[in-house]
C-alpha positions, 0 to 999 in steps of 0.5 A, spaced: 524 499 524 516 497 523 511 504 523 504 503 525 498 507 527 493 505 531 486 507 534 480 509 532 479 513 525 481 519 525 485 519 532 490 514 531 496 514 535 503 513 532 508 507 535 514 503 533 512 496 533 516 491 536 513 484 535 507 481 535 505 483 542 508 490 543 510 496 541 513 503 543 508 508 543 511 515 540 505 520 540 509 524 545 515 524 540 511 524 533 505 528 531 503 523 526 507 519 520 505 524 515 509 529 510 512 533 515 515 527 519 517 524 513 520 530 510 523 532 517 528 526 517 522 523 522 525 516 522 532 517 523 529 521 529 525 516 532 530 510 531 534 512 537 528 514 542 524 507 539 531 503 541 532 507 548 524 506 550 525 497 549 532 498 553 529 501 559 522 497 558 518 502 556 513 498 551 506 496 551 502 491 550 497 491 543 490 490 546 485 489 540 486 496 537 484 497 531 490 498 526 490 504 521 493 505 515 501 506 517 501 513 514 496 519 514 493 521 508 498 522 502 499 528 498 498 523 493 498 516 491 500 514 484 499 507 481 502 503 476 498 499 471 499 492 468 506 492 472 507 484 471 507 480 465 502 475 466 497 480 469 497 484 463 496 478 459 490 475 463 487 482 462 488 482 455 493 487 454 499 489 451 506 488 456 507 496 457 514 499 454 513 505 459 510 505 465 502 506 465 501 512 470 495 513 474 492 516 480 487 514 486 484 519 490 488 520 497 481 519 501 481 511 498 486 510 504 483 506 510 486 501 515 489 494 513 482 491 517 478 496 515 471 494 511 471 496 503 464 497 500 462 496 494 460 503 490 454 505 488 452 502 481 458 497 481 458 489 478 465 488 478 468 490 483 475 487 484 482 486 488 489 487 487 494 485 492 500 490 491 507 492 493 507 500 496 512 504 496 512 511 501 516 517 499 521 519 504 524 526 502 521 531 496 523 528 490 524 531 483 529 529 476 532 524 479 539 523 476 539 515 476 536 509 478 540 508 484 538 515 487 531 512 488 534 508 493 535 514 497 528 517 496 524 511 499 521 511 506 519 504 507 514 499 503 507 496 505 502 491 503 496 495 499 490 492 496 489 496 490 481 495 490 478 496 483 471 497 479 472 494 472 467 497 469 468 504 472 475 503 470 475 500 463 468 502 460 466 509 462 471 512 458 476 517 461 481 515 465 482 509 470 481 513 476 474 512 476 475 505 478 480 506 482 478 512 487 471 510 490 471 510 498 475 505 502 478 502 496 485 503 498 487 498 504 493 499 506 498 496 513 498 494 517 506 497 518 511 500 514 517 497 514 523 502 513 527 501 507 533 497 511 528 492 513 527 489 506 533 485 504 531 485 497 525 488 495 525 483 488 524 477 492 517 478 496 512 473 496 505 476 495 498 473 495 490 474 496 484 469 498 477 471 498 473 466 502 478 462 503 479 461 495 487 462 494 486 467 488 493 471 488 500 468 488 506 471 486 512 475 487 515 482 486 521 478 483 516 478 476 515 486 476 517 488 470 518 495 472 522 495 479 520 500 485 527 503 484 526 505 476 519 507 478 521 512 484 526 514 477 521 514 472 516 518 475 521 523 479 522 526 471 514 528 470 512 529 477 514 532 484 514 526 489 512 528 496 514 525 503 509 520 505 507 520 497 504 512 496 506 509 490 502 502 488 506 498 484 501 493 480 499 486 482 501 478 479 496 474 476 489 472 479 484 478 480 477 476 478 477 480 472 482 474 469 479 468 472 474 464 467 469 466 468 470 472 472 469 472 479 467 479 483 467 481 490 460 481 493 457 483 499 459 478 505 465 476 501 472 476 505 479 479 503 485 476 506 492 478 503 500 479 505 507 481 503 512 477 506 515 481 511 509 486 510 504 483 515 497 481 513 490 484 512 483 482 512 477 486 509 470 484 510 466 486 503 460 491 505 454 492 500 452 500 497 450 505 501 
């Protein structure tokens, strides 16, 4: 099943994507794809509703509506840094022995095709295509990595937009360079975990102004999604609907020679196999 939220910001309605042209409206059954939905077994609850409506021909056609992030604002956005060996190398940083954890403000979450705005004082705003994990139930102290599978609701494309100067040169934690407004496009849809045969065989890519910058695959992750969820559960409570950004392959602007950073008017296009594509226009600071 593929869950989407369509409509104006703050007024998105929950739907199930059937194909590129059609969807099933779930707004009479589901308030939103949020913590309450995921925490109450919402995915299993709406499966028969979707099947019944498809069988009855009760489907709607997409008509150019804005696509929002496929989940409502989560309790938290957690991020794993340097999770691809070749990205660690291009960043000039050691490959971590354990996952590097940082947080990203939940209010960075936007739709997959919404504009991204460069923050004030920025000269080094950068791109990062990533696989996002959405948590499906309240989770802590998992006993094994295998137990993590049942805790995952599904997967999304995310762009972990970053300001490198804020992140690396302003002291303190990486969150400074990760939490500007619009810095977490997500979607277009959430693919429930059963739709992904092998989460470690997903090709991923990102273009800036039509130039391919990132080409990678989740198969080269250092720490896979199940390990990450199990690992994080030892340190904090994961809530239903939480989002985990799992790291980026090489090709970020910081790693190019010379470095290349986003400018007003640039266009980012990115995607992951089975999870759809995004397109963002870059805006000047306010």
